[in-house]
C-alpha positions as CSV (number, residue, x, y, z in Angstrom):
1,M,0.0,0.0,0.0
2,N,1.2,3.5,-0.7
3,R,0.7,5.5,2.5
4,C,1.8,8.7,0.9
5,A,-0.6,9.3,-2.0
6,K,-4.0,10.8,-1.2
7,P,-6.6,8.0,-0.9
8,L,-8.7,7.6,-4.0
9,L,-11.4,5.7,-2.2
10,V,-14.3,7.3,-0.5
11,P,-14.0,6.5,3.3
12,L,-15.4,3.2,4.4
13,F,-18.2,4.8,6.5
14,V,-19.4,6.8,3.5
15,A,-19.6,3.6,1.4
16,M,-21.6,1.9,4.1
17,A,-23.8,4.9,4.6
18,L,-24.6,4.9,0.9
19,S,-25.5,1.2,1.1
20,S,-27.8,1.8,4.1
21,I,-29.5,4.7,2.3
22,A,-29.8,2.7,-0.9
23,S,-31.6,-0.2,0.8
24,A,-33.8,2.2,2.8
25,Q,-35.0,4.1,-0.2
26,M,-36.2,1.2,-2.3
27,I,-37.9,-2.2,-2.3
28,D,-34.9,-4.4,-2.5
29,R,-34.6,-7.4,-4.9
30,I,-32.0,-9.6,-6.5
31,V,-30.5,-8.3,-9.7
32,A,-28.0,-11.0,-10.3
33,V,-27.2,-14.6,-9.1
34,V,-23.6,-15.8,-9.4
35,G,-23.1,-19.4,-8.2
36,D,-24.3,-19.3,-4.6
37,E,-23.8,-15.5,-4.4
38,I,-26.4,-12.8,-5.0
39,I,-26.2,-9.1,-5.9
40,L,-29.0,-6.9,-4.6
41,L,-30.5,-3.8,-6.2
42,S,-29.4,-1.9,-3.1
43,D,-25.8,-3.1,-3.6
44,L,-25.8,-1.9,-7.2
45,H,-27.3,1.5,-6.3
46,A,-24.7,1.9,-3.5
47,R,-21.9,1.1,-5.9
48,L,-23.4,3.5,-8.5
49,Q,-23.6,6.3,-6.0
50,L,-20.0,5.6,-4.8
51,V,-18.6,5.7,-8.3
52,S,-20.6,8.8,-9.3
53,I,-19.1,10.6,-6.3
54,Q,-15.6,9.5,-7.3
55,L,-16.2,10.6,-10.9
56,Q,-17.9,13.8,-9.8
57,I,-21.0,13.0,-11.7
58,D,-24.1,15.2,-11.0
59,P,-26.6,13.0,-9.1
60,Q,-29.3,14.6,-11.2
61,D,-27.7,13.5,-14.4
62,T,-29.9,10.4,-14.9
63,K,-28.5,9.7,-18.4
64,A,-24.9,9.5,-17.1
65,L,-25.9,7.3,-14.2
66,E,-27.9,5.0,-16.5
67,E,-24.9,4.5,-18.7
68,L,-22.9,3.5,-15.7
69,R,-25.4,1.0,-14.3
70,D,-24.9,-2.0,-16.6
71,P,-21.1,-1.8,-16.7
72,L,-21.0,-1.6,-12.9
73,L,-23.3,-4.6,-12.6
74,Q,-21.0,-6.6,-14.9
75,E,-18.0,-5.5,-12.8
76,M,-19.8,-6.7,-9.6
77,V,-20.7,-10.0,-11.4
78,N,-17.0,-10.5,-12.2
79,E,-16.1,-9.9,-8.6
80,K,-18.6,-12.6,-7.5
81,L,-17.2,-15.0,-10.1
82,I,-13.7,-14.7,-8.8
83,L,-15.0,-15.0,-5.2
84,V,-17.0,-18.2,-6.0
85,Q,-13.9,-19.7,-7.7
86,A,-11.6,-18.7,-4.9
87,R,-13.9,-20.7,-2.5
88,R,-14.0,-23.6,-4.9
89,D,-10.2,-23.6,-5.0
90,S,-10.1,-23.5,-1.1
91,I,-8.2,-20.2,-1.0
92,K,-7.9,-19.2,2.6
93,V,-7.5,-15.8,4.3
94,E,-6.2,-15.7,7.8
95,P,-7.9,-13.5,10.4
96,E,-4.5,-11.7,10.9
97,E,-4.5,-10.8,7.2
98,I,-7.9,-9.2,7.5
99,D,-6.9,-7.3,10.7
100,E,-3.8,-5.9,8.9
101,A,-5.9,-4.9,5.8
102,L,-8.5,-3.2,8.1
103,E,-5.8,-1.3,9.9
104,A,-4.3,-0.2,6.7
105,Q,-7.7,1.1,5.5
106,I,-8.3,2.9,8.8
107,Q,-4.8,4.5,8.5
108,Q,-5.7,5.8,5.1
109,I,-8.8,7.4,6.4
110,L,-7.0,8.9,9.4
111,E,-4.4,10.5,7.0
112,Q,-7.1,11.8,4.8
113,L,-9.1,13.4,7.7
114,G,-5.9,14.7,9.3
115,S,-6.4,13.7,13.0
116,E,-7.8,11.1,15.3
117,E,-10.4,13.7,16.6
118,A,-11.7,14.3,13.1
119,F,-12.0,10.6,12.5
120,Q,-13.9,10.0,15.7
121,E,-16.2,12.9,14.9
122,Q,-16.9,11.4,11.5
123,L,-17.6,8.0,13.0
124,A,-20.0,9.6,15.5
125,N,-21.8,11.5,12.7
126,E,-22.4,8.2,11.0
127,G,-23.6,6.5,14.2
128,L,-20.6,4.2,14.3
129,T,-17.7,3.2,16.6
130,L,-14.4,2.0,15.4
131,Q,-15.4,-1.5,16.6
132,S,-18.7,-1.4,14.7
133,L,-16.9,0.0,11.6
134,K,-14.4,-2.8,11.5
135,K,-17.1,-5.5,12.3
136,R,-19.4,-4.3,9.4
137,Y,-16.5,-4.0,6.9
138,R,-14.7,-7.2,7.9
139,A,-16.5,-9.6,5.5
140,Q,-16.0,-7.3,2.6
141,I,-12.3,-7.0,3.3
142,G,-12.1,-10.8,3.6
143,N,-13.8,-11.3,0.3
144,Q,-11.5,-8.7,-1.4
145,L,-8.4,-10.5,0.0
146,L,-9.8,-13.9,-1.3
147,R,-10.2,-12.4,-4.8
148,E,-6.8,-10.8,-4.8
149,K,-5.1,-14.1,-3.7
150,L,-6.7,-16.0,-6.5
151,I,-5.9,-13.4,-9.1
152,R,-2.3,-13.3,-8.0
153,Q,-2.1,-17.1,-8.4
154,K,-3.6,-17.0,-11.8
155,L,-1.7,-14.0,-13.1
156,A,1.6,-14.2,-11.2
157,D,3.4,-15.6,-14.3
158,V,2.5,-12.8,-16.6
159,N,5.8,-11.2,-17.9
160,V,6.6,-9.0,-20.9
161,S,9.5,-8.9,-23.2
162,S,11.4,-5.8,-24.3
163,K,9.8,-6.2,-27.8
164,E,6.3,-6.1,-26.2
165,V,7.2,-2.9,-24.3
166,M,8.4,-1.2,-27.5
167,N,5.4,-2.4,-29.5
168,F,3.1,-1.0,-26.7
169,Y,4.9,2.3,-26.7
170,E,4.7,2.6,-30.5
171,T,1.0,1.8,-30.5
172,Y,0.0,4.1,-27.7
173,R,2.7,6.8,-27.6
174,D,0.4,9.6,-28.8
175,S,-2.2,8.7,-26.2
176,L,0.1,8.3,-23.3
177,P,-0.7,10.9,-20.6
178,V,1.6,13.8,-20.0
179,Q,3.6,13.0,-16.8
180,G,3.1,15.7,-14.2
181,E,6.0,16.8,-11.9
182,S,6.8,13.7,-9.9
183,I,9.1,12.6,-7.2
184,R,10.5,9.3,-6.2
185,L,10.7,8.8,-2.5
186,S,11.8,6.2,0.0
187,H,10.9,6.3,3.7
188,L,11.7,4.8,7.1
189,M,8.7,4.7,9.4
190,M,8.5,4.0,13.1
191,T,5.3,4.0,15.2
192,I,5.1,5.5,18.7
193,T,4.8,2.6,21.2
194,P,4.3,2.7,25.0
195,G,7.4,2.3,27.1
196,E,7.7,-0.5,29.7
197,E,6.7,1.7,32.6
198,E,3.5,2.7,30.9
199,K,2.7,-1.0,30.1
200,R,3.5,-1.9,33.7
201,K,1.0,0.7,35.1
202,A,-1.7,-0.3,32.7
203,F,-1.3,-4.0,33.5
204,Q,-1.4,-3.3,37.2
205,K,-4.6,-1.2,36.7
206,A,-6.2,-4.1,34.7
207,K,-5.3,-6.5,37.6
208,E,-7.0,-4.2,40.1
209,V,-10.2,-4.0,38.0
210,L,-10.1,-7.8,37.5
211,A,-10.0,-8.3,41.3
212,K,-13.0,-6.1,41.7
213,A,-14.9,-8.1,39.0
214,R,-14.0,-11.4,40.6
215,A,-15.0,-10.1,44.0
216,G,-18.5,-9.7,42.7
217,E,-18.7,-6.0,41.7
218,N,-21.1,-5.5,38.8
219,F,-19.2,-6.0,35.5
220,T,-21.4,-3.6,33.5
221,S,-20.8,-0.8,36.0
222,L,-17.0,-1.5,36.1
223,A,-16.9,-1.3,32.3
224,R,-18.7,2.0,32.4
225,S,-16.3,3.3,35.0
226,Y,-13.0,2.0,33.8
227,S,-13.1,0.8,30.2
228,Q,-11.4,3.0,27.6
229,C,-13.2,1.3,24.7
230,P,-16.1,3.1,23.0
231,S,-18.2,0.1,24.2
232,A,-17.9,1.4,27.7
233,E,-21.2,3.3,27.2
234,S,-23.0,0.0,26.8
235,G,-21.3,-1.6,29.7
236,G,-18.6,-3.1,27.5
237,D,-21.1,-5.2,25.5
238,L,-19.6,-6.3,22.2
239,G,-22.7,-8.3,21.1
240,Y,-22.5,-11.7,19.4
241,F,-19.5,-12.4,17.2
242,S,-18.0,-15.4,15.4
243,S,-14.4,-16.7,15.1
244,G,-12.4,-14.4,12.9
245,D,-14.3,-11.3,13.9
246,M,-11.9,-10.1,16.6
247,L,-8.2,-10.0,17.3
248,P,-6.8,-13.6,17.6
249,E,-5.6,-13.1,21.2
250,F,-8.9,-11.7,22.2
251,E,-10.8,-14.5,20.6
252,Q,-8.6,-17.2,22.0
253,A,-9.7,-16.1,25.5
254,A,-13.3,-15.2,24.7
255,F,-14.2,-18.6,23.1
256,T,-12.8,-20.6,26.1
257,L,-15.2,-18.9,28.5
258,V,-18.6,-20.2,29.5
259,P,-21.5,-17.9,30.4
260,G,-20.7,-16.0,33.5
261,E,-17.0,-16.7,33.5
262,I,-14.4,-13.9,33.6
263,S,-11.0,-14.2,31.9
264,D,-7.6,-13.4,33.2
265,V,-6.0,-10.2,31.8
266,V,-5.6,-10.5,28.1
267,E,-3.0,-8.4,26.2
268,T,-3.5,-7.2,22.6
269,N,-2.0,-4.3,20.7
270,Y,-4.8,-2.1,22.0
271,G,-3.9,-2.7,25.7
272,Y,-5.2,-5.1,28.4
273,H,-8.7,-6.6,28.4
274,I,-10.9,-8.3,30.9
275,I,-13.5,-10.4,29.2
276,K,-16.8,-11.7,30.6
277,C,-18.8,-14.2,28.6
278,E,-22.6,-13.4,28.6
279,D,-23.9,-16.1,26.3
280,R,-23.0,-18.8,23.7
281,R,-25.1,-19.4,20.6
282,N,-24.2,-22.0,18.1
283,E,-20.7,-20.9,16.8
284,Q,-21.0,-17.4,18.3
285,T,-20.3,-15.9,21.7
286,R,-21.4,-12.7,23.3
287,V,-19.1,-10.9,25.7
288,R,-18.6,-7.8,27.7
289,H,-15.1,-6.4,28.1
290,I,-13.1,-3.8,29.9
291,L,-10.1,-2.3,28.1
292,I,-7.3,-0.6,29.9
293,A,-5.7,1.1,26.9
294,L,-2.0,1.7,26.4
295,S,-1.2,5.3,26.0
296,T,2.0,6.9,24.9
297,T,3.9,9.7,26.6
298,E,6.0,12.6,25.4
299,Q,9.0,10.5,26.5
300,D,7.9,7.6,24.2
301,E,7.6,10.1,21.3
302,Q,11.0,11.6,22.0
303,R,12.5,8.2,22.1
304,I,11.4,7.5,18.5
305,I,12.5,11.0,17.4
306,D,16.0,10.4,18.9
307,Q,16.2,7.0,17.3
308,L,15.3,8.3,13.9
309,N,17.8,11.2,14.2
310,E,20.5,8.7,15.0
311,L,19.6,6.6,11.9
312,R,19.6,9.8,9.8
313,D,23.1,10.6,11.1
314,R,24.2,7.1,10.3
315,A,22.9,7.5,6.7
316,S,24.7,10.8,6.4
317,R,27.9,9.1,7.4
318,G,27.6,6.6,4.5
319,E,25.4,3.8,5.6
320,E,22.9,2.7,3.0
321,F,19.5,4.1,3.7
322,A,17.8,1.1,2.2
323,A,19.7,-1.2,4.6
324,L,18.6,0.9,7.6
325,V,15.0,0.7,6.3
326,E,15.1,-3.1,6.0
327,Q,16.4,-3.3,9.6
328,Y,14.4,-0.7,11.4
329,S,11.3,0.4,9.5
330,Q,7.9,-0.6,10.7
331,D,6.0,-0.1,7.4
332,P,5.6,-3.7,6.2
333,Y,4.5,-2.6,2.7
334,S,7.8,-0.8,1.8
335,K,10.6,-2.1,4.1
336,E,11.3,-5.2,1.9
337,K,11.9,-2.7,-1.0
338,G,14.3,-0.6,1.0
339,G,11.5,1.9,1.7
340,D,11.0,2.7,-2.0
341,L,7.5,4.2,-2.5
342,G,8.0,4.6,-6.3
343,W,7.2,7.6,-8.4
344,L,4.5,9.8,-6.9
345,P,2.9,12.8,-8.7
346,L,3.4,15.8,-6.6
347,D,-0.3,16.8,-6.9
348,Q,-1.3,13.5,-5.3
349,L,1.3,13.6,-2.5
350,N,0.2,13.7,1.1
351,P,0.3,17.4,2.1
352,Q,2.4,16.6,5.1
353,F,5.0,14.9,2.9
354,L,4.8,17.6,0.3
355,S,5.7,20.4,2.7
356,V,8.9,18.5,3.6
357,V,10.0,17.1,0.2
358,D,9.7,20.6,-1.3
359,T,12.7,21.6,0.8
360,L,14.8,18.5,0.0
361,S,17.3,18.0,-2.9
362,V,17.8,14.6,-4.5
363,G,19.7,12.3,-2.1
364,N,18.8,14.3,1.0
365,I,17.0,12.8,4.0
366,S,14.4,14.8,6.0
367,E,14.3,15.3,9.7
368,P,11.7,13.1,11.5
369,L,8.2,13.9,10.2
370,K,5.1,13.1,12.2
371,T,1.9,11.8,10.6
372,S,-1.0,9.8,11.9
373,S,1.0,6.6,11.0
374,G,4.0,7.5,13.1
375,Y,7.3,9.2,12.4
376,H,9.0,9.1,9.1
377,L,12.4,9.8,7.5
378,L,11.9,10.7,3.9
379,K,14.6,10.4,1.2
380,V,14.3,12.0,-2.2
381,I,15.6,9.5,-4.7
382,D,14.8,11.5,-7.9
383,R,12.7,14.2,-9.3
384,V,11.3,14.7,-12.8
385,A,9.6,17.7,-14.4
386,K,6.3,17.7,-16.4
387,R,6.9,15.8,-19.7
388,R,5.5,13.2,-22.0
389,A,6.5,9.5,-21.3
390,N,9.4,8.1,-23.4
391,L,11.3,4.8,-23.6
392,E,14.6,6.2,-22.1
393,D,13.2,7.8,-19.0
394,D,10.1,5.7,-18.4
395,W,11.1,2.2,-19.3
396,D,10.0,0.7,-16.0
397,A,6.7,2.5,-16.0
398,L,6.0,1.5,-19.6
399,R,7.0,-2.1,-18.9
400,E,4.4,-2.1,-16.1
401,L,1.8,-0.5,-18.3
402,T,2.5,-3.2,-20.9
403,R,2.2,-5.9,-18.3
404,Q,-1.0,-4.5,-16.9
405,R,-2.5,-4.5,-20.4
406,K,-1.4,-8.1,-20.9
407,I,-2.9,-9.0,-17.5
408,S,-6.2,-7.3,-18.4
409,D,-6.4,-9.3,-21.6
410,K,-5.7,-12.6,-19.8
411,L,-8.1,-11.7,-17.0
412,R,-10.9,-11.0,-19.6
413,V,-10.3,-14.4,-21.1
414,W,-10.3,-16.1,-17.7
415,L,-13.6,-14.4,-16.7
416,N,-15.2,-15.5,-19.8
417,E,-14.2,-19.1,-19.0
418,L,-15.6,-18.7,-15.5
419,R,-18.9,-17.6,-16.9
420,E,-19.1,-20.8,-18.8
421,E,-18.4,-22.8,-15.6
422,I,-20.3,-20.9,-13.0
423,Y,-24.1,-20.2,-13.1
424,V,-24.8,-16.5,-13.8
425,D,-28.3,-15.1,-14.0
426,I,-28.7,-11.4,-14.6
427,R,-32.2,-10.2,-13.5
428,L,-31.8,-6.4,-13.9
429,E,-34.7,-5.0,-15.8
430,G,-34.3,-2.0,-18.1
């Protein structure tokens, strides 16, 4: 994931709000059946509204919306075809993978909104908590990951030759977009984590609250008084959930409890939890919990700044920045590439990054920069001015464009084969 470009997606809660509005404003019905999957009219309308916002189409332009409808439905059918085939092929997605993808999406939204306070305010405006947002979006993220895994398996062997790149360039050279001013960046990111003293205090507090609960004090009242989770208002009630819905450490404890039983202190990356089982129903459990959150201090923040400054000094003395990234960076998406974020159009760069890189020459490394993800060291690898793409300067980009075109052709053939193998019934009337 590119954490530095402005997110192109409408935030998750907007997409879900559109879905709720769409289903509330119509008599819902099935518009397509794909294997054992269905697509509802409300799903189609929500996707239509979402795309119209992204494309800045006037919602009153019924002709433009009508022209979008059928292609969007076919796109949704294709997504279902790949999902059905992924399940047939026994493709698996681990709960940890979904957790990581959810966190990445949340971080994108945080960066777009600019602060934790703005994010919480937007959630409140939509009648959501962070927990309910994740719970409602979890299945969609899981399905997306299933599709991506199968696509990668099917298309991983797609390569292009130099001749194919040159043929692509000759065919499309006049229609290739003009390249805006761009910059190639690498970064080293560290998150602010609580120190050992803060963890010790939080754990001790959790043990004290656990003792009160086991001594017979009302768990709901304790949750309202002590929990630092949004669920505190409802006495810590998380409702019913299934395996895979929560963090693995939390679930491992929750599903071992019988109704009325209270867990030991459970540690997750959010802090320390005390869990009480309220009910079991088939494969689901209902619990209340109390969260003693881990908070960071100014000392924790300064520790990260000092460490990054030390790494910056080491790089200035000749150590390879990419090697330092691979050893110390906490961004899993870029560390294996030495922090390389690729070419980024300046007009799509995160404003926080832009204000810093504007002051840097090629090869220079920034001072520690704070964002909602943590602290970053930014290194400018290269800059290019506005120009038209050419083989000499843009070979890697043109090779990737050629490869994407080849992948698109292969994907189209594969989807046509799936339509022959998997039942598809389009029920959308004109």
